[in-house]
NUTORKE-923563 format. One line per 2 residues: their letters; for each residue x, y, z of N, C-alpha, C. Coordinates in Angstrom, 1 decimal. Layout:
BEGIN
A) X,Y,Z,X,Y,Z,X,Y,Z; ...
//
This chain:
BEGIN
MY) 143.0,129.6,108.3,143.3,128.2,108.1,144.8,128.0,107.8; 145.4,126.9,108.2,146.8,126.6,108.1,147.1,125.6,107.1
LL) 148.2,125.9,106.3,148.6,125.0,105.2,149.5,123.9,105.7; 149.1,122.6,105.4,149.9,121.5,105.8,150.8,121.0,104.6
SL) 150.2,121.1,103.4,151.0,120.7,102.3,150.3,121.1,101.0; 151.1,121.1,99.9,150.6,121.5,98.6,151.3,120.7,97.5
AS) 150.6,120.1,96.6,151.2,119.3,95.5,150.4,119.3,94.3; 151.0,119.1,93.2,150.3,119.1,91.9,150.6,117.8,91.1
AT) 149.8,117.7,90.0,150.0,116.6,89.1,149.6,117.0,87.7; 150.3,116.4,86.7,150.0,116.7,85.3,150.0,115.3,84.6
PA) 149.3,115.2,83.5,149.2,113.9,82.8,150.6,113.6,82.2; 150.7,112.3,81.8,152.0,111.8,81.3,152.4,112.4,79.9
TT) 151.4,112.6,79.0,151.6,113.1,77.7,152.1,114.6,77.7; 153.3,114.9,77.3,153.8,116.2,77.3,154.2,116.6,75.9
LS) 153.7,117.7,75.4,154.0,118.1,74.0,154.5,119.6,74.0; 155.5,119.8,73.2,156.0,121.2,73.0,155.0,121.9,72.1
QV) 155.1,123.2,72.1,154.2,124.0,71.2,154.5,123.6,69.8; 155.8,123.4,69.5,156.1,123.0,68.1,155.5,121.6,67.8
DC) 155.5,120.7,68.7,154.9,119.4,68.5,153.4,119.5,68.3; 152.8,120.4,69.2,151.3,120.6,69.0,150.9,121.1,67.7
FS) 151.7,122.1,67.2,151.4,122.7,65.9,151.6,121.7,64.8; 152.6,120.9,64.9,152.9,119.9,63.9,151.7,118.9,63.8
LI) 151.2,118.5,64.9,150.0,117.6,64.9,148.8,118.3,64.3; 148.6,119.5,64.7,147.4,120.2,64.2,147.5,120.5,62.7
RN) 148.7,120.9,62.3,149.0,121.2,60.9,148.7,120.0,60.0; 149.0,118.8,60.5,148.8,117.6,59.7,147.5,117.0,59.8
SD) 146.6,117.7,60.5,145.2,117.1,60.6,144.3,117.5,59.5; 143.3,116.8,59.3,142.3,117.1,58.3,141.6,118.4,58.6
WF) 141.4,118.6,59.9,140.7,119.9,60.3,141.5,121.1,59.9; 142.8,121.1,60.1,143.6,122.2,59.7,143.5,122.5,58.2
AA) 143.6,121.4,57.5,143.5,121.6,56.0,142.2,122.3,55.6; 141.2,122.1,56.3,139.9,122.7,56.0,139.7,124.1,56.5
CS) 140.7,124.6,57.3,140.6,125.9,57.9,140.9,127.0,56.8; 140.4,128.1,57.1,140.7,129.3,56.2,142.2,129.6,56.4
SK) 142.8,130.3,55.4,144.2,130.7,55.5,144.4,131.6,56.7; 143.4,132.4,57.0,143.5,133.4,58.1,143.6,132.6,59.4
AQ) 142.8,131.6,59.6,142.8,130.7,60.8,144.1,130.0,60.9; 144.6,129.5,59.8,145.9,128.8,59.8,147.0,129.7,60.2
QL) 147.0,130.9,59.7,148.1,131.9,60.0,148.0,132.3,61.5; 146.8,132.4,62.1,146.7,132.7,63.5,147.2,131.6,64.4
LE) 146.9,130.4,64.1,147.4,129.2,64.8,148.9,129.2,64.8; 149.5,129.4,63.6,150.9,129.3,63.4,151.6,130.5,64.2
KV) 151.0,131.7,64.1,151.6,132.8,64.8,151.6,132.6,66.3; 150.5,132.1,66.9,150.4,132.0,68.3,151.2,130.8,68.8
ML) 151.2,129.7,68.1,151.9,128.5,68.7,153.4,128.5,68.4; 153.8,129.1,67.3,155.2,129.2,67.0,155.9,130.5,67.4
GP) 155.1,131.4,67.8,155.6,132.7,68.2,156.0,132.8,69.7; 156.3,133.9,70.2,156.7,134.1,71.6,155.5,134.1,72.6
SG) 154.8,133.0,72.6,153.6,132.9,73.4,153.9,132.8,74.9; 155.1,132.4,75.3,155.5,132.2,76.7,155.3,130.8,77.1
IQ) 154.7,129.9,76.2,154.5,128.5,76.5,155.6,127.7,75.9; 156.2,126.7,76.6,157.1,125.8,76.1,156.5,124.4,75.9
TR) 155.8,123.9,76.9,155.2,122.6,76.8,153.8,122.7,77.5; 152.9,121.7,77.1,151.6,121.5,77.8,151.5,120.0,78.0
HY) 150.6,119.7,78.9,150.3,118.3,79.3,148.9,117.9,79.0; 148.7,116.7,78.5,147.3,116.2,78.1,147.0,114.8,78.6
AT) 145.7,114.7,79.0,145.3,113.4,79.5,144.8,112.5,78.3; 145.6,112.6,77.2,145.3,111.8,76.0,146.6,111.6,75.3
DD) 146.8,110.5,74.6,148.0,110.3,73.8,147.7,110.5,72.3; 146.5,111.0,72.0,146.1,111.2,70.6,145.3,112.5,70.6
LV) 146.1,113.6,70.5,145.5,115.0,70.5,144.6,115.2,69.3; 145.0,114.7,68.2,144.2,115.0,67.0,142.8,114.3,67.0
RL) 142.7,113.2,67.7,141.5,112.5,67.9,140.4,113.4,68.5; 140.8,114.4,69.3,139.9,115.3,70.0,139.1,116.1,69.0
FS) 139.8,116.4,67.8,139.1,117.2,66.8,137.8,116.6,66.3; 137.7,115.3,66.3,136.5,114.6,65.8,135.7,114.0,66.9
SD) 136.1,114.2,68.2,135.3,113.7,69.3,134.0,114.4,69.5; 132.9,113.7,69.7,131.6,114.3,70.0,131.5,114.6,71.5
AQ) 130.4,115.3,71.8,130.2,115.7,73.2,130.2,114.6,74.2; 129.6,113.4,73.8,129.6,112.3,74.7,131.0,111.8,74.9
QL) 131.8,111.7,73.9,133.2,111.2,74.0,134.0,112.1,74.9; 133.8,113.4,74.7,134.6,114.4,75.5,134.3,114.3,77.0
NE) 133.0,114.1,77.3,132.6,114.1,78.7,133.0,112.7,79.3; 133.0,111.7,78.5,133.5,110.4,79.0,135.0,110.5,79.4
TF) 135.8,111.3,78.6,137.2,111.6,78.9,137.3,112.3,80.2; 136.5,113.3,80.4,136.5,114.0,81.6,136.2,113.1,82.8
ER) 135.1,112.3,82.7,134.7,111.4,83.8,135.8,110.4,84.1; 136.6,110.0,83.2,137.6,109.0,83.4,138.9,109.7,84.0
EA) 139.3,110.8,83.4,140.6,111.4,83.7,140.6,112.4,84.8; 139.5,113.1,85.1,139.6,114.1,86.1,139.8,113.5,87.5
PR) 139.0,112.4,87.8,139.3,111.8,89.2,140.7,111.2,89.3; 141.2,110.6,88.2,142.6,110.1,88.3,143.6,111.2,88.6
LA) 143.5,112.3,87.9,144.5,113.4,88.0,144.3,114.0,89.4; 143.1,114.2,89.8,142.9,114.8,91.2,143.4,113.9,92.3
VA) 143.3,112.6,92.1,143.8,111.6,93.2,145.3,111.6,93.2; 145.9,111.7,92.0,147.4,111.8,91.9,147.9,113.0,92.7
AL) 147.3,114.2,92.5,147.7,115.3,93.2,147.4,115.2,94.7; 146.2,114.6,95.1,145.9,114.5,96.5,146.8,113.5,97.2
ES) 147.2,112.4,96.6,148.1,111.5,97.2,149.4,112.1,97.5; 149.9,112.9,96.6,151.2,113.6,96.8,151.1,114.6,97.9
AL) 150.0,115.3,98.0,149.8,116.3,99.1,149.7,115.6,100.4; 149.0,114.4,100.5,148.8,113.7,101.7,150.2,113.2,102.2
SR) 151.0,112.7,101.2,152.3,112.1,101.6,153.2,113.2,102.1; 153.1,114.4,101.5,154.0,115.5,102.0,153.5,116.0,103.4
AG) 152.2,115.8,103.7,151.7,116.2,105.0,151.9,115.1,106.1; 152.3,113.9,105.6,152.5,112.8,106.6,151.1,112.3,107.0
LH) 150.1,112.4,106.1,148.8,111.9,106.5,148.3,110.8,105.6; 147.3,110.1,106.0,146.6,109.1,105.2,145.3,109.6,104.7
AT) 144.8,109.0,103.6,143.5,109.4,103.1,142.4,109.4,104.1; 142.5,108.4,105.1,141.4,108.3,106.1,141.5,109.4,107.1
DL) 142.6,110.2,107.1,142.7,111.3,108.0,141.9,112.5,107.6; 141.4,112.5,106.3,140.7,113.7,105.8,139.2,113.7,106.3
DA) 138.8,114.9,106.6,137.4,115.1,107.1,136.5,115.8,106.0; 137.1,116.4,105.1,136.3,117.1,104.0,137.2,117.3,102.8
VF) 136.5,117.3,101.6,137.2,117.6,100.4,136.4,118.7,99.6; 137.0,119.8,99.3,136.4,120.8,98.5,137.1,120.8,97.1
LC) 136.4,120.6,96.1,136.9,120.4,94.7,136.3,121.3,93.7; 137.1,121.9,92.9,136.6,122.8,91.8,137.0,122.3,90.5
TC) 136.2,122.5,89.5,136.4,122.2,88.1,135.4,123.0,87.2; 135.8,123.2,86.0,134.8,123.8,85.1,134.9,123.1,83.7
TG) 135.7,122.1,83.5,135.9,121.5,82.2,135.1,120.3,81.9; 134.1,120.0,82.8,133.2,118.9,82.6,132.2,118.9,83.7
YL) 131.2,118.0,83.6,130.1,118.0,84.6,129.8,116.5,84.9; 129.8,116.2,86.2,129.4,114.9,86.7,128.4,115.1,87.9
CP) 127.5,114.2,88.0,126.6,114.1,89.2,126.4,112.7,89.6; 126.9,112.3,90.8,127.6,113.1,91.7,128.9,113.6,91.2
GV) 129.4,114.6,91.8,130.6,115.3,91.3,131.9,114.6,91.4; 132.9,115.2,90.8,134.3,114.5,90.8,134.7,114.1,92.2
SS) 134.3,114.9,93.2,134.8,114.5,94.6,134.3,113.1,95.0; 133.1,112.7,94.5,132.6,111.4,94.8,133.6,110.3,94.3
HV) 134.0,110.5,93.1,134.9,109.6,92.4,136.3,109.6,93.1; 136.7,110.8,93.5,138.0,111.0,94.2,137.9,110.2,95.6
AE) 136.8,110.3,96.3,136.7,109.7,97.5,136.8,108.1,97.4; 136.2,107.6,96.3,136.3,106.2,96.1,137.7,105.8,95.7
LG) 138.3,106.4,94.7,139.6,106.0,94.2,140.7,106.3,95.2; 140.5,107.3,96.0,141.5,107.7,97.0,141.4,107.0,98.3
GL) 140.3,106.2,98.5,140.2,105.5,99.8,139.8,106.3,101.0; 139.0,107.4,100.7,138.6,108.2,101.8,137.5,107.6,102.6
RD) 137.3,108.0,103.9,136.2,107.5,104.7,134.8,107.8,104.1; 133.9,107.0,104.5,132.5,107.2,103.9,131.7,108.3,104.6
DV) 132.3,108.9,105.6,131.6,110.1,106.2,132.3,111.4,105.9; 133.3,111.4,104.9,133.9,112.6,104.6,132.9,113.6,103.9
YL) 133.0,114.8,104.3,132.1,115.8,103.7,132.7,116.2,102.3; 131.9,116.1,101.2,132.3,116.3,99.9,131.6,117.5,99.3
CD) 132.3,118.5,98.7,131.7,119.7,98.2,132.4,120.0,96.9; 131.6,120.0,95.8,132.0,120.4,94.4,131.6,121.8,94.1
LV) 132.5,122.6,93.6,132.3,123.9,93.1,132.5,123.9,91.6; 131.4,124.1,90.8,131.5,124.0,89.4,131.0,125.3,88.7
GL) 131.7,125.7,87.7,131.3,126.9,86.9,131.9,128.2,87.3; 133.0,128.1,88.1,133.7,129.3,88.5,134.9,129.7,87.6
GC) 135.2,128.8,86.6,136.2,129.1,85.6,137.6,129.1,86.2; 138.5,129.8,85.5,139.9,129.8,85.9,140.2,130.4,87.3
GA) 139.3,131.2,87.8,139.5,131.8,89.1,139.1,130.9,90.3; 138.6,129.7,90.0,137.9,128.9,91.0,138.7,128.5,92.3
AI) 140.0,128.4,92.2,140.8,127.8,93.3,140.6,128.7,94.6; 140.6,130.0,94.4,140.6,130.9,95.6,139.2,130.8,96.2
PT) 138.1,130.9,95.5,136.8,130.7,96.2,136.6,129.3,96.8; 137.3,128.3,96.2,137.2,127.0,96.8,138.0,127.0,98.1
MR) 139.1,127.6,98.2,139.8,127.8,99.4,139.0,128.6,100.5; 138.2,129.5,100.0,137.4,130.3,100.9,136.3,129.4,101.5
AA) 135.7,128.5,100.7,134.7,127.6,101.2,135.3,126.7,102.3; 136.6,126.2,102.0,137.2,125.4,103.0,137.5,126.2,104.3
HG) 137.8,127.5,104.1,138.1,128.4,105.3,136.9,128.5,106.2; 135.7,128.6,105.6,134.4,128.6,106.3,134.2,127.3,107.1
YL) 134.5,126.2,106.4,134.3,124.9,107.1,135.2,124.8,108.3; 136.5,125.2,108.1,137.4,125.0,109.2,137.2,126.0,110.3
AA) 136.5,127.1,110.1,136.1,128.0,111.1,135.1,127.3,112.1; 134.3,126.4,111.5,133.3,125.7,112.4,133.9,124.4,112.9
HP) 135.0,123.9,112.2,135.6,122.6,112.6,137.1,122.8,112.6; 137.7,123.5,113.6,139.1,123.9,113.5,140.0,122.7,113.6
QA) 139.6,121.6,114.1,140.5,120.4,114.2,140.5,119.5,113.0; 139.7,119.8,112.1,139.5,119.0,110.9,140.7,119.1,110.0
KV) 140.9,118.1,109.1,141.9,118.1,108.0,141.1,118.1,106.7; 141.4,119.1,105.9,140.6,119.4,104.7,141.5,119.4,103.5
AV) 141.0,118.8,102.4,141.7,118.9,101.1,141.0,119.9,100.2; 141.8,120.7,99.5,141.2,121.6,98.5,141.9,121.2,97.2
IA) 141.1,120.8,96.2,141.6,120.2,95.0,141.0,121.1,93.8; 141.9,121.5,92.9,141.5,122.1,91.7,142.0,121.2,90.5
VE) 141.1,120.7,89.7,141.4,119.8,88.6,140.7,120.2,87.3; 141.5,120.3,86.3,140.9,120.6,85.0,141.4,119.7,83.9
IC) 140.5,119.1,83.1,140.9,118.4,81.9,140.4,119.3,80.7; 141.3,120.3,80.5,140.9,121.2,79.4,140.8,120.5,78.1
SA) 141.5,119.4,77.9,141.4,118.7,76.6,140.0,118.1,76.5; 139.2,117.9,77.5,137.9,117.4,77.5,136.9,118.5,77.1
AF) 137.4,119.7,77.0,136.6,120.9,76.6,137.1,121.4,75.3; 137.5,120.4,74.5,138.1,120.7,73.2,137.1,121.1,72.1
FV) 137.2,122.2,71.5,136.2,122.7,70.6,137.0,123.4,69.4; 136.6,123.0,68.2,137.3,123.6,67.1,136.3,124.3,66.1
NH) 136.6,125.5,65.8,136.0,126.2,64.6,136.9,127.4,64.3; 136.5,128.4,63.5,137.4,129.4,63.0,137.3,130.7,63.8
DP) 136.6,130.7,64.9,136.5,131.8,65.8,137.9,132.1,66.4; 138.3,133.4,66.4,139.7,133.6,66.9,139.8,133.3,68.4
GV) 138.8,133.5,69.2,138.9,133.1,70.6,139.0,131.6,70.8; 138.3,130.8,70.0,138.5,129.4,70.0,139.9,128.9,69.6
LI) 140.4,129.5,68.5,141.7,129.2,68.0,142.8,129.5,69.0; 142.7,130.7,69.7,143.7,131.0,70.7,143.6,130.1,71.9
SL) 142.4,129.6,72.2,142.2,128.7,73.3,143.0,127.4,73.0; 142.9,126.9,71.8,143.6,125.7,71.4,145.1,125.8,71.6
CL) 145.6,127.1,71.5,147.0,127.3,71.7,147.5,127.5,73.1; 146.6,127.6,74.0,146.9,128.0,75.4,146.7,126.9,76.5
FG) 145.7,126.1,76.3,145.2,125.3,77.5,145.8,123.9,77.5; 146.1,123.5,78.8,146.5,122.1,79.1,145.8,121.6,80.3
DG) 146.2,120.3,80.6,145.5,119.6,81.8,146.4,119.6,83.0; 145.8,119.7,84.2,146.5,119.7,85.4,145.6,119.7,86.6
AS) 146.3,119.4,87.8,145.5,119.4,89.1,146.5,119.8,90.2; 145.9,120.4,91.2,146.6,120.8,92.4,145.8,120.4,93.6
AS) 146.4,119.9,94.6,145.8,119.6,95.9,146.5,120.2,97.1; 145.8,120.7,98.0,146.4,121.2,99.2,145.7,120.7,100.4
IW) 146.4,120.6,101.5,145.8,120.1,102.8,145.9,121.2,103.8; 144.7,121.4,104.5,144.6,122.5,105.4,144.0,122.1,106.7
TG) 144.3,122.8,107.8,143.6,122.6,109.1,143.3,123.9,109.8; 142.5,123.9,110.7,142.1,125.2,111.4,142.9,125.6,112.5
EG) 143.8,124.7,113.0,144.7,125.0,114.1,146.1,124.8,113.7; 147.0,125.9,113.9,148.4,125.8,113.4,149.3,126.2,114.5
SP) 150.5,126.4,114.1,151.6,126.9,115.1,152.3,128.0,114.5; 153.1,128.8,115.3,153.9,129.9,114.8,154.8,129.5,113.7
GQ) 154.9,130.4,112.6,155.7,130.1,111.5,155.1,129.2,110.4; 153.9,128.8,110.7,153.2,128.0,109.7,152.3,128.9,108.7
WQ) 152.3,128.6,107.5,151.6,129.4,106.5,150.1,129.3,106.8; 149.4,130.5,106.8,148.0,130.5,107.0,147.3,131.4,105.9
AG) 146.1,131.1,105.6,145.4,131.8,104.5,144.2,132.6,105.1; 143.9,133.7,104.5,142.7,134.5,104.9,142.6,135.8,104.1
HF) 141.8,136.7,104.6,141.6,138.0,103.9,141.2,137.8,102.5; 140.1,137.1,102.3,139.6,136.8,101.0,138.8,138.0,100.5
TT) 139.0,138.3,99.2,138.2,139.3,98.5,137.8,138.8,97.2; 136.7,139.4,96.6,136.2,139.0,95.3,135.6,140.2,94.6
MH) 135.4,140.1,93.3,134.8,141.1,92.5,134.1,140.5,91.3; 132.9,140.9,91.1,132.1,140.3,89.9,131.7,141.5,89.0
RP) 131.9,141.3,87.7,131.5,142.3,86.7,130.7,141.6,85.6; 129.4,141.3,85.9,128.6,140.5,85.0,128.3,141.2,83.7
EH) 128.5,142.5,83.6,128.4,143.2,82.4,129.4,142.8,81.3; 130.5,142.1,81.8,131.5,141.6,80.9,131.5,140.1,80.8
RE) 130.4,139.5,81.2,130.3,138.0,81.2,130.5,137.4,79.8; 130.0,138.0,78.8,130.1,137.4,77.5,131.5,137.5,76.9
KI) 132.4,138.2,77.5,133.7,138.3,77.0,134.6,137.1,77.4; 134.2,136.4,78.4,135.0,135.2,78.8,134.1,134.2,79.6
RF) 133.7,133.2,78.9,132.8,132.2,79.4,132.8,131.0,78.6; 132.3,129.9,79.1,132.0,128.7,78.3,130.6,128.8,77.8
RN) 130.4,128.5,76.5,129.0,128.4,76.0,128.8,127.0,75.6; 127.5,126.6,75.6,127.2,125.2,75.1,126.9,125.3,73.6
DQ) 127.7,124.6,72.9,127.5,124.6,71.4,127.6,123.1,70.9; 126.5,122.7,70.4,126.4,121.3,69.9,126.7,120.3,71.0
GK) 126.3,120.7,72.3,126.5,119.8,73.4,127.9,119.9,74.0; 128.8,120.6,73.3,130.2,120.8,73.8,130.4,122.1,74.5
LK) 131.4,122.2,75.3,131.8,123.5,75.9,132.7,124.2,74.9; 132.3,125.4,74.6,133.0,126.3,73.6,133.5,127.5,74.4
NQ) 134.8,127.7,74.5,135.4,128.8,75.2,135.2,130.1,74.4; 134.6,131.1,75.0,134.3,132.4,74.4,135.3,133.3,75.0
LH) 136.2,133.9,74.2,137.4,134.7,74.7,137.5,135.9,73.9; 137.3,137.1,74.5,137.4,138.4,73.8,138.8,139.0,74.0
RT) 139.1,139.8,73.0,140.5,140.4,73.0,140.7,141.3,74.1; 139.6,141.8,74.8,139.8,142.7,75.9,140.0,142.1,77.3
VP) 140.1,140.7,77.3,140.3,140.0,78.5,141.5,140.5,79.3; 142.7,140.6,78.7,143.9,141.1,79.4,143.6,142.4,80.1
QL) 143.0,143.3,79.5,142.6,144.6,80.1,141.7,144.5,81.3; 140.7,143.6,81.1,139.7,143.4,82.2,140.4,142.8,83.4
AG) 141.3,141.8,83.1,142.0,141.2,84.2,142.9,142.2,84.9; 143.6,143.0,84.2,144.5,144.0,84.8,143.7,145.0,85.7
EA) 142.5,145.5,85.2,141.7,146.4,86.0,141.2,145.8,87.2; 140.7,144.5,87.1,140.1,143.9,88.3,141.1,143.5,89.3
VA) 142.3,143.0,88.9,143.3,142.7,89.8,143.9,143.9,90.5; 144.0,145.0,89.8,144.5,146.3,90.4,143.5,146.7,91.5
AL) 142.2,146.6,91.2,141.2,147.0,92.2,141.3,146.2,93.5; 141.4,144.8,93.3,141.5,143.9,94.4,142.8,144.2,95.2
YH) 143.9,144.5,94.5,145.2,144.7,95.2,145.1,145.9,96.1; 144.3,146.9,95.8,144.1,148.0,96.7,143.4,147.7,97.9
RR) 142.7,146.5,98.0,142.0,146.1,99.2,142.9,145.2,100.1; 144.1,145.0,99.7,145.0,144.1,100.5,145.1,144.6,102.0
SA) 145.4,143.7,102.9,145.6,144.1,104.3,147.0,144.6,104.6; 147.9,144.1,103.8,149.3,144.5,104.0,150.1,144.3,102.7
DP) 151.3,144.8,102.6,152.1,144.6,101.4,152.7,143.2,101.4; 152.6,142.5,100.3,153.2,141.2,100.2,154.7,141.2,99.8
DQ) 155.3,140.0,100.0,156.7,139.9,99.5,156.6,139.5,98.0; 155.5,138.9,97.6,155.3,138.5,96.2,153.9,138.3,95.9
VI) 153.5,138.6,94.7,152.2,138.3,94.2,152.3,137.0,93.4; 151.3,136.1,93.6,151.2,134.8,92.9,149.9,134.9,92.2
AH) 149.9,134.7,90.9,148.7,135.0,90.1,148.4,133.8,89.1; 147.1,133.7,88.8,146.8,132.8,87.7,147.4,133.4,86.4
SG) 147.7,132.5,85.5,148.5,132.9,84.3,147.6,133.5,83.2; 146.6,132.8,82.7,145.7,133.3,81.7,146.4,133.2,80.3
GR) 147.4,134.0,80.1,148.1,134.0,78.8,149.2,135.1,78.9; 150.1,135.1,77.9,151.2,136.1,77.9,150.7,137.5,78.0
DV) 149.7,137.9,77.3,149.2,139.3,77.3,148.5,139.6,78.7; 147.9,138.5,79.3,147.3,138.7,80.6,148.4,139.0,81.7
IE) 149.5,138.1,81.6,150.6,138.3,82.6,151.2,139.7,82.4; 151.4,140.1,81.2,151.9,141.5,81.0,151.0,142.6,81.5
AL) 149.7,142.4,81.4,148.7,143.3,81.9,148.8,143.4,83.4; 148.9,142.3,84.1,149.0,142.2,85.5,150.3,142.9,86.0
EN) 151.4,142.6,85.3,152.7,143.2,85.7,152.7,144.8,85.5; 151.8,145.2,84.6,151.7,146.7,84.4,151.0,147.4,85.5
VL) 150.2,146.6,86.3,149.4,147.3,87.3,149.9,146.9,88.7; 150.8,145.9,88.8,151.3,145.5,90.1,152.8,145.8,90.2
PF) 153.3,146.0,91.4,154.7,146.4,91.6,155.6,145.1,91.7; 155.3,144.1,90.9,156.0,142.8,91.0,156.2,142.3,89.5
TL) 157.2,141.5,89.3,157.3,140.6,88.2,156.8,139.2,88.6; 156.0,138.6,87.8,155.3,137.4,88.2,156.1,136.2,87.7
DE) 157.3,135.9,88.4,158.2,134.9,87.9,157.6,133.5,88.0; 157.0,133.2,89.1,156.4,131.9,89.3,155.2,131.6,88.3
TR) 154.4,132.7,88.1,153.3,132.6,87.2,153.8,132.3,85.8; 154.9,133.0,85.4,155.4,132.8,84.1,156.0,131.4,83.9
AV) 156.7,130.9,85.0,157.4,129.6,84.9,156.3,128.5,84.8; 155.2,128.6,85.5,154.2,127.5,85.4,153.5,127.6,84.0
FA) 153.3,128.8,83.5,152.7,129.0,82.2,153.6,128.4,81.1; 154.9,128.6,81.3,155.9,128.1,80.3,155.9,126.6,80.3
RC) 155.8,126.0,81.5,155.9,124.5,81.6,154.6,123.8,81.3; 153.4,124.5,81.6,152.1,123.8,81.5,151.1,124.5,80.7
GN) 151.3,125.7,80.2,150.3,126.5,79.6,149.3,127.0,80.6; 148.1,127.3,80.2,147.0,127.7,81.0,146.2,126.5,81.4
MS) 146.2,126.1,82.7,145.5,124.9,83.1,144.2,125.3,83.8; 143.8,126.6,83.7,142.6,127.0,84.4,142.8,127.0,85.9
SP) 141.9,126.5,86.7,141.9,126.7,88.1,143.2,126.2,88.9; 143.9,125.2,88.5,145.1,124.8,89.2,146.3,125.7,89.1
SV) 146.2,126.6,88.1,147.5,127.3,87.7,148.0,128.2,88.9; 147.2,128.9,89.6,147.6,129.8,90.6,148.3,129.0,91.8
LM) 147.7,127.8,92.1,148.2,127.1,93.2,149.5,126.4,92.8; 149.7,126.0,91.5,150.9,125.5,91.1,152.0,126.5,91.1
AL) 151.7,127.8,90.9,152.7,128.9,91.0,153.1,129.0,92.5; 152.1,129.0,93.4,152.4,129.1,94.8,153.3,127.9,95.2
EQ) 153.0,126.7,94.8,153.8,125.5,95.1,155.3,125.8,94.7; 155.5,126.3,93.5,156.8,126.6,93.1,157.5,127.6,94.0
RL) 156.8,128.7,94.4,157.4,129.7,95.2,157.8,129.1,96.6; 156.9,128.3,97.1,157.1,127.7,98.4,158.3,126.7,98.4
AS) 158.6,126.1,97.3,159.6,125.1,97.1,161.0,125.8,97.1; 161.1,127.1,96.8,162.4,127.7,96.7,162.7,128.4,98.0
PQ) 164.0,128.3,98.4,164.5,128.9,99.6,164.3,130.5,99.6; 163.5,131.0,100.5,163.2,132.4,100.5,162.7,132.8,101.9
PD) 163.0,134.0,102.3,162.6,134.5,103.7,161.2,135.1,103.7; 160.4,134.8,102.7,159.1,135.5,102.5,158.2,135.3,103.8
QR) 157.4,136.3,104.1,156.5,136.2,105.2,155.0,136.4,104.7; 154.8,136.9,103.5,153.4,137.2,103.1,153.3,137.1,101.6
YW) 152.2,136.5,101.1,151.9,136.4,99.7,150.5,137.0,99.4; 150.3,137.5,98.2,149.0,137.9,97.8,148.7,137.1,96.6
LT) 147.6,136.3,96.6,147.2,135.4,95.5,146.0,136.0,94.8; 146.0,135.8,93.5,144.9,136.3,92.7,144.6,135.4,91.6
AF) 143.3,135.2,91.3,142.9,134.4,90.1,141.6,134.9,89.6; 141.3,134.7,88.3,140.2,135.4,87.7,139.8,134.7,86.4
GA) 138.6,135.0,85.9,138.2,134.4,84.7,136.7,134.6,84.5; 136.0,133.5,84.1,134.6,133.5,83.7,133.8,134.3,84.7
GF) 132.9,135.1,84.1,132.0,135.9,85.1,131.6,137.3,84.7; 132.5,138.3,84.4,133.9,138.2,84.7,134.1,138.4,86.2
AA) 134.9,137.5,86.8,135.1,137.5,88.2,136.6,137.5,88.5; 137.0,138.1,89.6,138.3,138.0,90.1,138.3,137.8,91.6
HA) 139.3,137.1,92.1,139.4,136.8,93.5,140.8,136.9,94.0; 140.9,137.1,95.3,142.2,137.2,95.9,142.2,136.7,97.4
CE) 143.3,136.4,97.9,143.5,136.1,99.3,144.9,136.3,99.7; 145.2,136.2,101.0,146.6,136.4,101.4,147.0,135.2,102.2
LW) 148.3,134.9,102.1,149.0,133.9,102.9,150.1,134.6,103.7; 150.2,134.2,104.9,151.3,134.8,105.8,151.7,133.8,106.8
R) 152.9,134.1,107.4,153.3,133.2,108.5,154.0,134.1,109.6
//
């Protein structure tokens, strides 16, 4: 399948790590934390985490500490379609297309649940045709963008003249959970909100970027080390200290399955330790991955596509990329882009 455009969107509220820590430190919840929890938050948020700013679909971050499950899901239902449409409209504009030109939308998310899915709301808000094929992929975690691209790839194999949108949208602030568990505390320090949209078609021309050679790996024996759990009706991120090692091992195995050597690897961020683990097993420095992580934190599924967008926006003679994303499952995915 051939890439027509790629665009991203982030919410208006932007906070530095120092700002975030200041808000948390002055909250009632922080005051009730153990000294060990307080020290961990301060160490991660004010230390060399690799994050400079994060974006949130709320102007009152502290309010999320006391939000119940219903309030958090209402936030997701309201904000996820808005952010997805913002990214989609930018991608359509860059492709010189209108919303009515789309034949299908493949959308992934893991930070909330709607039925019908977010794609139904996007179709309404975005002014799509009433016969557009809508497909929501839910529960694939941070690695979801690449299997969502793979689903679009299958659709375009059957409908090569179609125009298809692939959207990754996460309102991580709607999956806000607080307690003294180290994995939960670190999650509070890493995640932000964001969306990415790309437009694809099955027929292209020489020199146009195309995607294929999809690979995947599942290691369910490590499922409990990185996943969402339902706790008091909320999504609680379960994060084990061995996740960077797991990510490095899985990505290294997938990289050995590549069809050709790339000019650059574009990866999901995860966190500072994850990026370092990837750079230890790959013959590349992950500049775009680091830049997106610094600007936005870990946005889950949109992160890898936002890194790709940054690479494509810079003048370069590249002919091939290798993309990888990973997370809950434990699962890792990869694909190749070439022209």
